[in-house]
Backbone as numpy.savetxt, mean C-alpha at the origin, in Angstrom:
# Nx Ny Nz CAx CAy CAz Cx Cy Cz
-30.83 -5.73 15.22 -30.10 -5.51 13.97 -28.61 -5.81 14.15
-28.05 -5.38 15.29 -26.63 -5.62 15.57 -26.36 -7.11 15.70
-27.30 -7.82 16.33 -27.14 -9.26 16.50 -27.16 -9.97 15.15
-28.10 -9.54 14.28 -28.20 -10.13 12.95 -26.94 -9.84 12.13
-26.43 -8.61 12.25 -25.22 -8.23 11.53 -24.03 -9.09 11.98
-23.90 -9.26 13.29 -22.81 -10.07 13.82 -22.94 -11.53 13.37
-24.16 -12.02 13.35 -24.40 -13.40 12.92 -23.99 -13.60 11.47
-24.35 -12.64 10.61 -24.00 -12.72 9.19 -22.48 -12.70 9.01
-21.81 -11.81 9.75 -20.35 -11.71 9.62 -19.65 -12.94 10.19
-20.23 -13.55 11.20 -19.67 -14.78 11.75 -19.72 -15.91 10.72
-20.82 -15.95 9.97 -20.96 -16.96 8.91 -19.94 -16.70 7.81
-19.81 -15.44 7.40 -18.85 -15.07 6.35 -17.43 -15.40 6.78
-17.12 -15.16 8.06 -15.76 -15.38 8.57 -15.33 -16.84 8.45
-16.28 -17.76 8.42 -15.93 -19.18 8.31 -15.27 -19.50 6.97
-15.50 -18.65 5.98 -14.94 -18.88 4.64 -13.73 -17.98 4.36
-13.27 -17.27 5.39 -12.17 -16.32 5.24 -11.03 -16.72 6.16
-9.81 -16.54 5.70 -8.64 -16.89 6.50 -8.67 -16.15 7.83
-8.25 -16.83 8.88 -8.35 -16.28 10.23 -7.56 -14.98 10.41
-6.54 -14.76 9.59 -5.76 -13.53 9.70 -6.61 -12.29 9.42
-7.73 -12.47 8.70 -8.56 -11.33 8.31 -9.83 -11.20 9.16
-10.00 -12.07 10.14 -11.22 -12.04 10.94 -11.40 -10.71 11.67
-10.31 -10.17 12.21 -10.39 -8.91 12.93 -10.82 -7.76 12.04
-10.33 -7.76 10.80 -10.69 -6.70 9.85 -12.15 -6.82 9.45
-12.57 -8.04 9.14 -13.95 -8.27 8.70 -14.94 -7.91 9.80
-14.57 -8.14 11.05 -15.47 -7.85 12.17 -15.82 -6.37 12.26
-14.95 -5.50 11.73 -15.18 -4.05 11.78 -15.96 -3.54 10.57
-16.20 -4.40 9.59 -16.88 -3.99 8.36 -18.39 -4.08 8.50
-19.07 -3.41 7.59 -20.51 -3.61 7.47 -20.74 -4.98 6.85
-21.97 -5.48 6.93 -22.27 -6.79 6.36 -22.02 -6.79 4.85
-22.40 -5.69 4.18 -22.20 -5.59 2.73 -20.71 -5.64 2.38
-19.89 -4.88 3.12 -18.46 -4.87 2.85 -17.83 -6.22 3.18
-18.33 -6.87 4.23 -17.81 -8.20 4.58 -18.10 -9.19 3.46
-19.29 -9.08 2.86 -19.64 -9.96 1.75 -18.76 -9.64 0.53
-18.50 -8.35 0.30 -17.61 -7.96 -0.80 -16.20 -8.51 -0.57
-15.77 -8.46 0.69 -14.45 -9.00 1.02 -14.40 -10.50 0.75
-15.48 -11.19 1.06 -15.55 -12.63 0.80 -15.39 -12.92 -0.69
-16.02 -12.10 -1.53 -15.91 -12.28 -2.98 -14.45 -12.12 -3.43
-13.82 -11.02 -3.00 -12.43 -10.75 -3.39 -11.51 -11.84 -2.85
-11.71 -12.22 -1.61 -10.88 -13.23 -0.96 -10.99 -14.57 -1.69
-12.19 -14.94 -2.09 -12.41 -16.22 -2.77 -11.76 -16.22 -4.15
-11.90 -15.11 -4.87 -11.28 -15.01 -6.20 -9.75 -15.07 -6.08
-9.20 -14.38 -5.07 -7.75 -14.36 -4.89 -7.21 -15.74 -4.53
-7.92 -16.46 -3.67 -7.44 -17.78 -3.25 -7.35 -18.74 -4.43
-8.27 -18.61 -5.35 -8.30 -19.52 -6.51 -7.56 -18.94 -7.72
-6.99 -17.73 -7.54 -6.21 -17.10 -8.62 -7.02 -17.02 -9.91
-8.23 -16.46 -9.79 -9.15 -16.47 -10.93 -9.28 -15.13 -11.65
-8.76 -14.05 -11.04 -9.10 -12.73 -11.58 -8.77 -12.59 -13.06
-7.57 -13.01 -13.46 -7.16 -12.83 -14.86 -7.90 -13.76 -15.81
-8.67 -14.70 -15.26 -9.44 -15.62 -16.10 -10.91 -15.21 -16.22
-11.30 -14.20 -15.47 -12.70 -13.78 -15.47 -13.06 -13.05 -16.77
-14.33 -13.12 -17.18 -14.78 -12.27 -18.30 -14.56 -10.80 -17.96
-14.44 -9.97 -18.97 -14.08 -8.56 -18.75 -15.01 -7.87 -17.76
-16.31 -8.04 -17.92 -17.27 -7.36 -17.04 -17.08 -7.80 -15.59
-16.93 -9.10 -15.37 -16.74 -9.60 -14.01 -15.39 -9.15 -13.45
-14.38 -9.09 -14.33 -13.07 -8.62 -13.89 -13.11 -7.17 -13.45
-13.85 -6.34 -14.19 -14.00 -4.94 -13.82 -14.78 -4.80 -12.51
-15.79 -5.64 -12.34 -16.57 -5.61 -11.10 -15.68 -5.98 -9.92
-14.83 -6.98 -10.12 -13.88 -7.39 -9.07 -12.97 -6.22 -8.69
-12.43 -5.52 -9.69 -11.54 -4.39 -9.42 -12.27 -3.26 -8.69
-13.53 -3.03 -9.08 -14.32 -1.98 -8.42 -14.55 -2.32 -6.95
-14.84 -3.59 -6.67 -15.05 -4.02 -5.29 -13.76 -3.89 -4.49
-12.65 -4.33 -5.07 -11.36 -4.25 -4.38 -10.99 -2.79 -4.11
-11.22 -1.92 -5.08 -10.90 -0.50 -4.89 -11.74 0.08 -3.76
-13.02 -0.26 -3.74 -13.89 0.24 -2.67 -13.39 -0.21 -1.30
-13.03 -1.47 -1.18 -12.56 -1.99 0.11 -11.27 -1.31 0.55
-10.36 -1.10 -0.40 -9.10 -0.43 -0.06 -9.35 1.01 0.40
-10.21 1.71 -0.31 -10.45 3.11 0.02 -11.12 3.27 1.39
-12.04 2.37 1.70 -12.80 2.50 2.94 -12.05 1.93 4.14
-11.36 0.81 3.95 -10.80 0.08 5.09 -9.28 0.03 5.13
-8.61 0.49 4.09 -7.17 0.32 4.06 -6.41 1.63 3.86
-7.12 2.76 3.89 -6.46 4.05 3.71 -6.86 5.00 4.83
-5.87 5.57 5.48 -6.11 6.53 6.56 -5.63 7.90 6.10
-6.50 8.89 6.20 -6.13 10.25 5.82 -5.16 10.83 6.84
-4.13 11.51 6.36 -3.14 12.13 7.24 -3.10 13.62 6.96
-3.56 14.43 7.92 -3.50 15.88 7.79 -4.30 16.42 6.62
-4.29 17.75 6.49 -4.87 18.40 5.32 -6.37 18.22 5.20
-6.83 18.31 3.99 -8.24 18.25 3.67 -8.77 16.83 3.85
-9.92 16.70 4.44 -10.50 15.39 4.67 -11.29 14.92 3.47
-11.28 13.59 3.21 -12.11 13.07 2.13 -13.56 13.49 2.32
-14.19 13.92 1.26 -15.57 14.40 1.35 -15.65 15.91 1.18
-14.51 16.60 1.43 -14.46 18.05 1.19 -14.17 18.26 -0.29
-15.21 18.33 -1.08 -15.04 18.34 -2.53 -14.92 19.73 -3.12
-14.98 19.79 -4.43 -14.91 21.03 -5.18 -15.65 20.78 -6.48
-15.81 21.80 -7.27 -16.51 21.66 -8.54 -15.49 21.30 -9.63
-15.52 20.08 -10.16 -14.55 19.68 -11.19 -14.56 20.59 -12.41
-15.70 21.25 -12.65 -15.78 22.15 -13.82 -14.83 23.33 -13.68
-14.43 23.64 -12.44 -13.49 24.75 -12.23 -12.06 24.37 -12.61
-11.82 23.07 -12.76 -10.46 22.59 -13.08 -10.56 21.57 -14.22
-10.81 22.04 -15.44 -10.98 21.11 -16.57 -9.69 20.42 -17.00
-8.53 20.99 -16.59 -7.24 20.42 -16.98 -6.44 20.07 -15.74
-5.49 19.18 -15.90 -4.65 18.77 -14.78 -3.80 19.93 -14.29
-3.74 20.09 -12.98 -2.95 21.18 -12.41 -1.49 20.75 -12.27
-0.61 21.74 -12.22 0.82 21.45 -12.18 1.22 20.71 -10.91
0.58 21.03 -9.79 0.97 20.38 -8.53 0.11 19.16 -8.19
-0.77 18.76 -9.11 -1.54 17.54 -8.92 -2.78 17.69 -8.06
-3.10 18.89 -7.61 -4.30 19.07 -6.80 -5.55 19.11 -7.67
-6.69 18.93 -7.03 -8.01 18.99 -7.67 -8.16 17.94 -8.77
-7.62 16.77 -8.50 -7.74 15.65 -9.43 -8.81 14.67 -8.96
-8.98 14.60 -7.64 -10.00 13.75 -7.03 -11.17 14.64 -6.61
-12.35 14.49 -7.22 -13.47 15.40 -6.91 -13.95 15.32 -5.47
-13.55 14.28 -4.73 -13.97 14.14 -3.34 -12.91 14.58 -2.35
-11.71 14.87 -2.84 -10.63 15.30 -1.96 -9.64 16.10 -2.79
-9.74 17.42 -2.71 -8.99 18.29 -3.60 -7.48 18.20 -3.48
-6.96 17.79 -2.31 -5.51 17.75 -2.14 -4.93 16.36 -2.35
-5.77 15.36 -2.56 -5.29 13.98 -2.69 -4.28 13.86 -3.82
-3.11 13.32 -3.51 -2.09 13.11 -4.51 -1.35 14.36 -4.93
-1.63 15.49 -4.27 -0.98 16.75 -4.64 0.45 16.83 -4.15
1.23 17.69 -4.78 2.62 17.89 -4.39 2.68 18.51 -2.99
3.66 18.05 -2.20 3.87 18.54 -0.83 2.65 18.33 0.07
1.97 17.21 -0.13 0.90 16.81 0.78 1.34 15.55 1.53
0.68 15.27 2.62 1.08 14.13 3.44 0.74 12.80 2.77
1.65 11.85 2.91 1.34 10.49 2.49 0.25 9.93 3.40
-0.72 9.23 2.81 -1.69 8.52 3.62 -1.05 7.30 4.26
-1.78 6.65 5.13 -1.25 5.48 5.82 -2.19 4.30 5.63
-1.63 3.09 5.81 -2.44 1.87 5.78 -2.76 1.38 7.19
-2.07 1.92 8.19 -2.31 1.53 9.57 -1.87 2.68 10.47
-2.38 2.69 11.69 -2.01 3.74 12.64 -0.54 3.60 13.03
0.13 4.73 13.34 1.53 4.65 13.77 1.68 3.77 15.00
2.79 3.06 15.07 3.05 2.17 16.20 4.41 2.48 16.77
4.52 2.35 18.09 5.81 2.58 18.75 6.78 1.45 18.45
6.25 0.29 18.06 7.11 -0.85 17.77 7.71 -0.71 16.38
9.01 -0.99 16.28 9.69 -0.90 14.99 9.62 -2.24 14.29
8.65 -2.38 13.39 8.48 -3.64 12.68 8.98 -3.55 11.23
9.58 -2.40 10.89 10.01 -2.19 9.51 11.11 -3.17 9.12
11.97 -3.52 10.05 13.10 -4.40 9.72 12.83 -5.84 10.16
11.56 -6.21 10.30 11.20 -7.58 10.64 10.17 -8.08 9.65
10.52 -9.01 8.75 11.87 -9.56 8.57 12.83 -8.54 7.98
14.11 -8.77 8.15 15.12 -7.83 7.68 15.07 -7.72 6.15
15.18 -6.48 5.61 15.13 -6.30 4.15 16.14 -7.16 3.39
17.32 -7.34 3.97 18.33 -8.16 3.30 17.89 -9.62 3.22
17.21 -10.09 4.26 16.71 -11.46 4.26 15.62 -11.63 3.20
14.75 -10.63 3.09 13.71 -10.67 2.06 14.34 -10.71 0.67
15.38 -9.90 0.48 16.06 -9.84 -0.82 16.66 -11.19 -1.20
17.28 -11.87 -0.22 17.90 -13.16 -0.53 16.85 -14.20 -0.90
15.67 -14.10 -0.32 14.60 -15.04 -0.65 14.02 -14.76 -2.03
13.80 -13.47 -2.32 13.17 -13.10 -3.59 14.11 -13.25 -4.78
15.39 -12.97 -4.55 16.34 -12.93 -5.66 17.23 -14.16 -5.72
17.00 -15.13 -4.84 17.89 -16.29 -4.74 17.87 -17.13 -6.01
19.04 -17.65 -6.38 19.19 -18.61 -7.47 20.00 -19.79 -6.92
19.58 -20.99 -7.22 20.32 -22.15 -6.76 21.68 -22.20 -7.44
22.68 -22.65 -6.69 24.05 -22.69 -7.20 24.13 -23.54 -8.47
24.71 -22.95 -9.52 24.89 -23.68 -10.77 23.64 -23.80 -11.61
22.55 -23.26 -11.13 21.29 -23.38 -11.86 21.23 -22.38 -13.00
20.88 -22.85 -14.18 20.73 -21.97 -15.31 19.40 -21.23 -15.18
19.46 -19.93 -15.36 18.24 -19.13 -15.17 17.20 -19.45 -16.23
16.00 -19.69 -15.77 14.88 -19.93 -16.67 13.70 -19.11 -16.18
13.20 -18.26 -17.04 12.10 -17.38 -16.65 10.79 -18.16 -16.64
10.28 -18.42 -15.45 9.01 -19.12 -15.32 7.85 -18.16 -15.08
8.18 -16.86 -14.96 7.15 -15.87 -14.69 6.81 -15.76 -13.22
7.51 -16.51 -12.37 7.22 -16.50 -10.94 8.34 -15.86 -10.12
9.44 -15.47 -10.79 10.55 -14.89 -10.05 10.43 -13.37 -9.99
10.99 -12.84 -8.94 11.14 -11.39 -8.83 12.62 -11.11 -9.00
13.01 -10.48 -10.10 14.43 -10.30 -10.38 14.80 -8.82 -10.47
16.07 -8.56 -10.74 16.56 -7.19 -10.76 15.95 -6.38 -11.90
15.53 -7.05 -12.97 14.87 -6.33 -14.06 13.55 -5.75 -13.55
12.80 -6.58 -12.80 11.54 -6.11 -12.24 11.78 -4.99 -11.24
12.80 -5.15 -10.40 13.11 -4.13 -9.40 13.47 -2.80 -10.06
14.26 -2.87 -11.13 14.66 -1.65 -11.84 13.45 -0.99 -12.49
12.56 -1.80 -13.03 11.37 -1.25 -13.69 10.47 -0.56 -12.67
10.29 -1.19 -11.51 9.47 -0.58 -10.46 10.08 0.75 -10.02
11.41 0.76 -9.85 12.08 1.99 -9.45 11.86 3.08 -10.49
11.94 2.71 -11.76 11.73 3.67 -12.85 10.29 4.19 -12.83
9.35 3.28 -12.59 7.93 3.64 -12.62 7.57 4.64 -11.53
8.08 4.42 -10.32 7.64 5.25 -9.19 8.52 6.47 -8.97
9.60 6.60 -9.74 10.56 7.69 -9.50 9.88 9.05 -9.53
8.94 9.24 -10.44 8.28 10.53 -10.57 7.01 10.64 -9.73
6.66 9.59 -9.00 5.44 9.62 -8.19 5.73 9.94 -6.73
6.82 9.37 -6.23 7.06 9.41 -4.79 8.45 9.95 -4.49
8.53 10.90 -3.61 9.82 11.42 -3.15 9.62 11.96 -1.74
9.94 11.14 -0.75 9.77 11.55 0.65 10.69 12.73 0.97
10.14 13.71 1.68 10.97 14.80 2.18 11.95 14.23 3.19
13.25 14.44 2.95 14.28 13.80 3.77 14.76 14.69 4.90
15.21 14.04 5.96 15.84 14.72 7.08 17.34 14.72 6.84
18.10 15.36 7.71 19.56 15.37 7.57 20.20 14.18 8.28
19.41 13.45 9.06 19.93 12.28 9.78 20.07 11.09 8.83
21.22 10.42 8.91 21.46 9.26 8.05 21.27 7.97 8.84
20.65 6.99 8.20 20.39 5.70 8.82 21.19 4.63 8.08
21.66 3.63 8.82 22.39 2.53 8.20 21.73 1.20 8.56
21.43 0.41 7.55 20.93 -0.95 7.75 22.05 -1.92 7.44
22.30 -2.84 8.35 23.36 -3.83 8.18 22.74 -5.21 8.04
23.19 -5.96 7.06 22.65 -7.30 6.82 23.03 -8.23 7.97
22.11 -9.09 8.41 22.44 -10.08 9.45 23.62 -10.95 9.03
24.41 -11.37 9.99 25.63 -12.12 9.70 25.37 -13.38 8.88
24.25 -14.06 9.16 24.00 -15.34 8.50 23.72 -15.21 7.00
23.37 -14.01 6.55 23.09 -13.85 5.12 23.93 -12.74 4.49
24.84 -12.14 5.27 25.63 -11.01 4.76 26.42 -11.39 3.52
26.91 -12.65 3.46 27.70 -13.09 2.32 26.90 -13.23 1.05
25.57 -13.28 1.16 24.72 -13.45 -0.01 24.26 -12.11 -0.60
24.60 -11.02 0.08 24.13 -9.70 -0.35 25.26 -8.91 -1.01
24.98 -8.23 -2.12 26.00 -7.39 -2.76 26.52 -6.31 -1.82
25.64 -5.79 -0.96 26.02 -4.77 0.01 25.81 -5.33 1.41
26.84 -5.27 2.24 26.68 -5.75 3.62 25.95 -4.71 4.48
25.95 -3.46 4.01 25.21 -2.41 4.70 24.72 -1.38 3.69
23.72 -0.63 4.09 23.13 0.35 3.18 22.77 1.59 3.99
23.20 2.76 3.51 22.93 4.02 4.20 21.95 4.87 3.41
21.07 5.54 4.12 20.11 6.43 3.48 19.65 7.47 4.50
19.07 8.54 3.99 18.59 9.60 4.88 17.20 9.27 5.41
16.99 9.59 6.66 15.70 9.34 7.29 14.63 10.23 6.67
13.41 9.75 6.69 12.28 10.55 6.22 11.91 11.57 7.29
11.70 12.80 6.88 11.43 13.87 7.85 9.98 13.81 8.32
9.80 13.82 9.62 8.47 13.81 10.23 8.03 15.24 10.51
6.80 15.57 10.13 6.26 16.91 10.34 4.90 16.83 11.03
4.55 17.85 11.83 3.22 17.84 12.49 2.11 17.98 11.46
1.03 17.23 11.66 -0.09 17.25 10.72 -1.20 18.21 11.14
-1.18 18.62 12.41 -2.26 19.47 12.90 -3.52 18.69 13.22
-3.40 17.36 13.26 -4.54 16.49 13.56 -4.31 15.78 14.88
-5.40 15.48 15.58 -5.29 14.77 16.86 -5.16 13.26 16.66
-5.63 12.76 15.52 -5.60 11.31 15.28 -4.19 10.84 14.93
-3.66 11.34 13.84 -2.28 11.03 13.43 -1.51 12.34 13.48
-0.67 12.49 14.50 -0.10 13.79 14.82 1.11 14.16 13.97
1.81 13.18 13.43 2.95 13.48 12.56 2.81 12.70 11.25
3.41 13.24 10.20 3.34 12.58 8.91 4.54 12.95 8.06
4.58 12.40 6.85 5.69 12.66 5.93 5.14 13.21 4.63
5.86 14.16 4.04 5.39 14.83 2.83 5.94 14.17 1.57
5.12 14.18 0.53 5.55 13.75 -0.79 5.93 14.99 -1.58
7.19 15.09 -1.98 7.67 16.28 -2.69 7.21 16.29 -4.15
6.63 15.20 -4.60 6.12 15.13 -5.97 4.62 14.91 -5.94
4.01 14.84 -7.10 2.61 14.46 -7.18 2.52 13.04 -7.72
1.66 12.24 -7.13 1.58 10.83 -7.51 0.71 10.59 -8.74
0.08 11.66 -9.24 -0.75 11.49 -10.44 0.13 11.46 -11.68
-0.23 10.65 -12.65 0.50 10.62 -13.91 0.19 11.87 -14.69
């Protein structure tokens, strides 16, 4: 059975970008096939052109893959420790008991989940945020702005900030961090440096992921 499973995933991997081969190798055959569907639709940019039913099916598959393979629980109640939804017919003030399979998911003062295991390597500033900003927000000299729908501009950035303001608020430490723009692009940035407070790390009580960060708000609408 293991040999057959590996054979099937090897065939599927031929149609998937090599960057995802390691991820697909850890999936079940069914999930690998689901990943192939999502990957194929994304490559051809077809999702918004699909009929409604197929579009919903695509979203359901993508959600399943993210929940199973792209989310790591950090501290607290484990997924699967459910409760009776009938006991909580209305939304709670702190956002708990909203997910019937995980009562604390998205609740106030609960740990943020992770997309990958903690690493000793500091990859947060690679590429440097200022370099990313100059690429995303760049305008050619003398070019009149024309909205083609493909740019990421300050209007979008402001809207995103407005949208998530009430969802996410990391518990901060008293230590302040400063990011300085690389010399080669410092002249293109409104700020040559940016200071902010570090996110406070707290013990999770778990052996897998030993420290985590708390969300002072609830991420549920």
